[in-house]
N, C-alpha and C positions, 0 to 999 in steps of 0.2 A: 273202469278204474275203481269206483265205488265198491264193487263186490270184492275186489281184491283187498281193499282197505279193511272191508268187514271181516274177511277171512283172517287178515293179519291180526286184527283186533282181538278175535276170538283166540288165536294162537297166543298172542301175548297174554292175555287174562289167565290162560290155562297154564303157562309158564310161570307166572307170578303166583298164582294160585298153589302150584306144586312146589313153590320156593326153589325152582331150578335155576340156580345162580350161574352155571356155566353155559346152559342153553339161553337164558336171558342175555347174556353177554353176546352169544353168538348171533341171536336175533338181529341186533344192531348192525352186524356186518353183512347179514343176508339181503336187507332190503335198503333202498334209498332213505337217506336219513330224514327227508321231508316227510315220506309216507310214514316212518316210525314215529315221527313227531304228532302227526294225525291221529294216529292210534293212542299214543300216550295221553293226548289231551281228553279222550273219552274215558280214560280210567279215573277212579276215585282217588282222592287225594293220598290216602293211605297206601294205595297200590303205587302211585307216582313215586312217592318218597321211597318206597321199597326198591323200585326199579332203579331209581337214580344212585341209590346206596350201593347196588351190587355192580354198578358199571364203574370202569376206572374213571379217575377224576377228570382227565382230559376228555374221555367220551361223553361223560355226564354233562360236561360244560357245553361240549358241541351240541348235543341233543337239546339242552336248555336254551340254547341261542335260537333254535327254530321254533320255539313255542310262542303262542300268542302272548302279548303284553299282560293280558288279564290271568293267563295261567302262571306266567312268571312271577307276577305279584304275589299270587297265593302261595306259590311254593317258597318264594323268598321269606314271607311272613313265617312260614312253617319251619324254616331252617333254623332250629333252635339249638343244634349240635354243631360241633366242630367241623365235621365232614360237609355240612351244608355250606358253611361260610366258605370252606376250601373250593367248592364248585364255583361259587360267585367269583372268588378271587382268580380263577382261571380265565373267567371272561375277560375280553379285551375292555379297555377303559371305556370307550364309547358305548358297548353293550351293557357294561355295569351301570353306567350313567343313566341310560334308558330305563333300567330296572328300578334304579333308586328313585328316579323321577315320580314313579306311581305309588311310592310306599308312604306309610305314615312317617312322621317326623321321628318318632322314636326307633322304629326300624332302621331309618337312614343312618341315624347316629351311629347305632350299633355296627352297621356294615362298614361305614367311613371309619370307624375306631379300628376295626380288624384290617383295615386296607393299609398297605405300605405307604408312607408319606409321599413318595414319588408318584405313585399311581394316584393317590388321593388329590394331589395338586392337578394331575391331568383330568380327573374326573371334575373337579371343580372348575376348571378351565372350560369344560364343556356346557356344565349345568348354568353358567352365567349368560349363556345366549338364549334368546327367545325361540320357540318352537319352530317359526317360518325362517330362521336364519342358518346359514350354511354351518356355522360353528357348532350348532346343536346336533348335527348329524355326522360331523366329520370324524374320522378315525385318526386317533393321536398316537397310536402304538404303531409307529412307522420306522422304516429304516432309511436314513438319509445317508448320502454319499457326498463327500466333499471333492471339489474339482482337483485338488492336488494328489488325490488317492491314484494308485496304479489300480489296474483291473483285478490283480491279485488280491490287494489289500481291500478292494471294495467287496470282492466275493466273500472274503473272510468276515467282513463286518456285517454282511447280510445274513450269513449263517449264524453268527454270534447273536445278532439281535434277534433272530428267530428262536433260537434255542433258550436263549437266557431271558429275554425280555417279552416274548410271546408276540413280536412284531408281525403285523398283518403281512401276509405275502401278497405280491402284487406283480403285475407284468412290467410295470414301469417303476423305476426308482428316480427320486428327485435329488438334484445336486445343487448343493449350497457352497457358500465360501466359509470361511473360518469363523465368520459372525451369524452363520445360519440364514443369510440371505439368499433366496432363490435364484438359481442361475439358470436352470433348465432340467431335462429329464434325459434318461437314458434306459434303454430295455435290457432286460435280463440277457437276451440273445447277444446283444451288441457287446455286453461285458464278457460273456463266455467265451465267443468266439474272437475276441481281440487278442492281440499279444498280451501276456499277463503283465508286462512291464510298462505297457501303454498307459499314458495318464488319461484319466477320465476326461480332463478339460479339453482334450482334443477330439472326444467322441460324443459328448452330449449335445442335445439339440434345444431349441428354444421351446418352451412350453406355455400355453395359455394357463391362467390361474384364476382364482376366485377369491374374493376377501372373505373372512370369517363371519363379517356382518351383512354380507350380501344375502338377498332373498333366496330362498331354495329354488324358486321356479327360475330365477335368472341362471343358476348353476345348471338346471336341466337344460336350457337354452344353449349354454356354452357346450355342453356335452353333445347336442344335437349337430352343432357346427364342426366338431372336432373327433375325429375317429380314434378315440382314447378309452382304455378301461378304467382310467382313475385321473383325477385332477388335483393339483396342489392347493392348499388352502393357505393363505397367507395374511399377514396383518397389514396395517396400513403403510408401515415402512418396508414390505415386502419380505419380512421374515417368515419362513415357512413353519406352520404350526400343526398341519395335519394334512389329510387328503379326503376326498370323497371318491366313491367308487360307482361303477355302474350299477350295482345293486341297490345303492342308495337313491339313485336317479330314479330307477323303475319304481321304487315306494313313493317318490315324490310325484311322478307324472301320474301314477294311478290315484293317489290321494288328491291331487290337483283337479284331475279329470272328475272324481266322484264328487268332490265339492262344488265344482262348477255345474255339473249335472242337477245336483240337489238344489243349488241357488237358482237355477233357471226354471225349476219346477216349483219354486216357492217353499223348499224344505230346509229348515234350519237344524243342524245337527251338531251335538256336542263331541262326538268321537267319529270322525269319518273313517276310521280304520275299522270300527266294529261292524262285524257281519251282521246281515239282516236277520239271519236265524236266531243270532244270540241277543239280538236287541228286544227289550220287552215292548209289550203292547203299548204300555203307559209312554214310554219314551218316544215311539213311533208318532202316537197321537199328539204329543206335545211338538215334535218337530214339525208337523204339517197343519196343525189347526189353525195358527196364526195367520197365514196367508190366506187360508180358505175363507176366513172370517173377513179380512180385509177385502178380498176380492168379491165376496157376496155383497158386502156394504157398497162397494164402488159400483156393483151392478145396478144399484137403485137408480142411477143416473139412466142407464139403458131403459130401465122399467118405466121411468117417468116419461122418457121420450117416446116409448111405443105407445103408451096409454094415451098421451096427449095427441101425438100425430096420427093415431089411428083414427080417433074421432075426427080430427081436423080433415084428413084425407078422405074420410068415408062421406062427411058432409060436403066437401068440395066436389068429390065425384058426382054425388047424387045431384048437386046443384047444376052439373052440367047435363043432366038428364041421361046418365050412363048407369047402366046396372052393372054392379060388380060386387060380390060377395066380400065381406071383411075377413073371412076366413081365408080367403086367397092371398090377400094382402099379408095378412099376419104370419102366414105359414112360409112366406118367401124370406122372413128376416132371418130366421137360423141359418139359412144357406148363405146369405150375403155375409152376415158377421162371421159364421165358421170359415169361410174361404178367406175373408180379411185376417183373421187370426192366424190361419195356417200360413198365408203369404208373408206376413209380418214375422212370424217365428222363424221362417226360413231365412229371411235376411238379417234378423237379429242374431240367430245362431251362426251363420257364416262370419258376420262382421265381428261378434264377440270372441270367436275363435281366433280369427285374424289379428285382433288387438292383443290377445293374450300371447300369440306367437310373435308379436312385434313385426307383423308383416305389413301393417298399415302404420304409416306416420303422419304426421301433421300435414305435410305437403301433399299427401295422397287423398286427403279428405274430400275435396272437389271431384277428383276423378272417380272416387268410390260412390259419391252421391249420384254422378252423372251415368255411371255404369249400372247401378240399381235402378235408376229411372228407365233406362233402356231396356233393362230386363222386364220391369214391371209393365211396360208398354206392351211389349210383345206377349207376355204371360197373360195380362188382361185382355188383349185382343183374342187370344186363343180360347180363353174362358168365356168371352162374350159370345162366339159362335158355338161352343159347346153347350152353354146355358140356353141358347135360343133352340137347339136342337133338342135339349133334354126336356125343356118346358113344352114344347111342341108336342112331342111324343106323350109326355105325361097328361096334357090337357086333351089329347085325342082320346087316350084311353078312359080318361074319366068322364070324357063326353061333353066336356064344357065348350070345346071349340066347334062341336057339331049343333050347338044351339044358335040359331041365328041372332036372338036378342043378346047374346052374351059374346059372340064371336069377336066382335070389334074391341070390346073392352078387354078380352083376354090377349088377344093380339098386342095391344098397346102396353099391356102389363108385362108381357113377355120381354118387349123392347125395353120398357122402362127398367126393369130388374137387371137385364142383360147390361144396359149402359152403366146403371149404378155399380154392378158389379166391376166393371172395368175401371171406373173411377176409384172405387174402393180398393181394389187390388194395388193400383198406383200408389194411393195414400198409404196403406199398410205397408208396403214395401219400403217407402220414404221413411215412415216412422221407425221400422225395425232397424233402419240403416242409421238415423241420426241419433235415437235413444242411447245405444250403446256408446258411440263417439261423444255423446254429450255428458253421459256418466264419466266417462274417463277424464273429461276436461274438468269436471267437478271433484276428480279424484275419488270417485266412487267406483265400487265394483260393478262393471256392466252386467255380469251374471245376475246380480241381486236386482238392479234396477229395472232391467229390460222387460222380464216376463210380466210383473203386476201392472206396469204403466202401459205397457204395449196392449195387454189384455183389456184394461179398462178404456183407453181411448179407442182402439179399433172397434169394440163393441158400440160405443156411444156415437161415435162418427160415422161409422158405416151404416147405422141405423138412420141417422140424420139425413146422410146423402141419398139413401134409398127412398124415404119418404119425400125429400126435397125433388130428386128427378122424377119420381112418380107423379106428383102433383103437377110439375112443370110439363111433363109429357102429355098428360091428360088435358092440361089446358091448352097447349100448342095444337092438340088434335082437335079439340073444339073450335078453337079460332079458325083453323084451316078448314075443317068440314062444314062449319057454319058460314 
């Protein structure tokens, strides 16, 4: 597909260079508009303005609506002539609100001044909501149907709203009473195939709704539960003020998933919609460096534990008359802490996702902890045997198990590290389970808190457990053998 886009871009460039007005218009009809938008975004600003100007106003507005926010803003700032303002006015109110939001104040005022009062009021009603509220993404240019309408009158109103008011087309239309209170919904098919004199009140069905002040992620969960292409947006007194569509929800889910992935990786981002390719090196560095510094500083605890306990364990083992290289002890630490980190991340990711989707409630916490404990015991036991086999093969190949003076200490070291691994896996999965739950109890984002806290704790505690069990195993072996 990239090759096709490149070919399309070259063709479009050639048409613009030759000032081929007719062929430039036909180009928009020959290809999917999303692909045309991708080509358009690669053009220079001068060529972009030329292409929009040769298109019909409604076609230019449709193409404009497919562009990235950054491109839209640059073009809107460049619209100094009347034709540019006319393109903006062709946009639906929610689309124009999105454009205005990213513009300097003086440009905002100019566009709003050119906007008809009724549409201006609709735009202001959208702009008053926060970015993460349903009201900020709802479509307000909709066609509503009153319950006392006949099917014939309802169809007539839908057509009139679309032609005159540029209402958004939808598969479902929402039914209200004479005061604008939401009653239900009816599909276009139900209206078309019913008797034209039949009243809407006998045909509509109940419909779930979302409040304009609801969180957008809550709206996406409602969509997941109900098989609908659009949902009504209402005020606290159940008056219909707009709707959100499946297209809006796709953007919500994508942005939410991106945001959670970045948070779990310790990346802070100013604009989650900005693509990686378009983001500057400095912006990426700024988004990543903070948590890397925090994690590096927190790793000082693990460094202190390793340095202190390496000396303690070495001196203790030597006092027992056992020969064992310090390098062997230290080389096992990354394996133990790495396994702990991976095990904890598995649990943390699973629990964080379940919490985000509302799958886990307060009453389920004990059940979840017990379930993860059972999982950790089984996983830890499997890794215990795998680690015994792995280290046996490793030390056979290295020759350490073949030396009579080192064989006993190596066997005890294999046993100690494998037991430590088992305990560490259980602890890491426990931490990976309770940290997201604890974060939610504190009304903090589990995705933000889990990664840094889990990394710091598992590294430090797994190292402590490893040294503690190693010292204990060698002490037990000394007592038993002596």
